[in-house]
C-alpha positions, -999 to +999 in steps of 0.1 A: -079+148+083-114+152+062-098+176+037-101+180+000-078+191-028-044+189-010-011+192-024+020+184+001+053+187-008+085+176+011+066+172+041+085+154+072+057+147+096+052+122+125+016+118+139-010+091+141-043+087+121-027+113+091-048+120+065-080+100+073-112+106+052-093+129+027-102+133-006-078+143-036-047+143-019-012+145-035+019+140-016+055+143-033+090+139-019+080+136+021+087+114+049+058+102+068+057+082+103+025+076+110+000+050+124-034+044+104-028+068+075-051+074+049-080+056+063-112+055+042-091+081+018-101+086-014-081+095-046-045+098-030-014+096-050+018+094-030+051+099-049+088+094-040+082+091-006+090+070+025+059+060+045+062+041+078+037+029+102+011+004+109-019-008+091-016+022+061-042+026+042-069+006+053-104+012+035-089+035+013-102+039-025-083+048-053-048+049-035-016+050-056+020+050-041+048+056-070+085+050-062+079+046-026+092+029+006+067+013+027+078+000+059+052-013+088+030-042+097-004-048+080+002-025+051-026-018+023-056-040+037-092-038+027-082-015-002-102-010-033-084+001-067-051+002-053-019+008-072+020+005-064+043+013-091+081+006-085+079+008-047+097-012-022+084-028+010+105-031+042+095-051+072+058-055+057+036-084+067+004-097+063-002-072+033-028-069+008-057-083+032-087-084+009-077-056-019-079-053-050-042-043-058-022-042-088+015-038-079+051-037-090+070-043-058+109-039-058+128-062-036+111-087-009+077-083+011+078-102+040+042-116+037+011-113+018-024-125+029-057-132+005-054-103-016-088-103-030-083-097-067-056-082-089-018-092-096+013-085-072+047-089-089+079-086-066+112-099-065+103-120-035+078-127-009+089-147+022+053-161+026+019-158+008-010-168+035-041-179+022-059-187+053-098-186+064-109-162+044-142-146+044-145-136+008-136-147-024-100-141-029-083-145-066-054-122-062-022-132-077+014-131-064+040-137-092+081-135-087+096-113-111+118-144-120+084-165-128+070-138-155+067-104-160+096-080-151+080-051-163 
């Protein structure tokens, strides 16, 4: 928590509020079972890892997930400059609320809610929710069979 310039490789951890207020963090080949991870963190890259937990990445800036499996409710909300590359999302609902996001998701997302901006490509999405936004939400959700298969 509240650290800078950290690199973690092959870490297996279970805990709450992990990596909050961190800056310049790299995580590689790890398994994280955590609630409220990466809150208010900046410039975080997670690669080839499993990240399980509620409320992942809220209020983060510059969070990038590459080839990761993401599991849990309400992930990746209120994010700035969020990127997901070739990730899978399992049991993830109400994802990306009020986030600026560019995502390429393999497989299904249970639900996406009010993405602020950017584009989310996914094989399938159970539900896209546009509900009572408190700010303008122009994010796009595109299914793989409807367009870009990159």
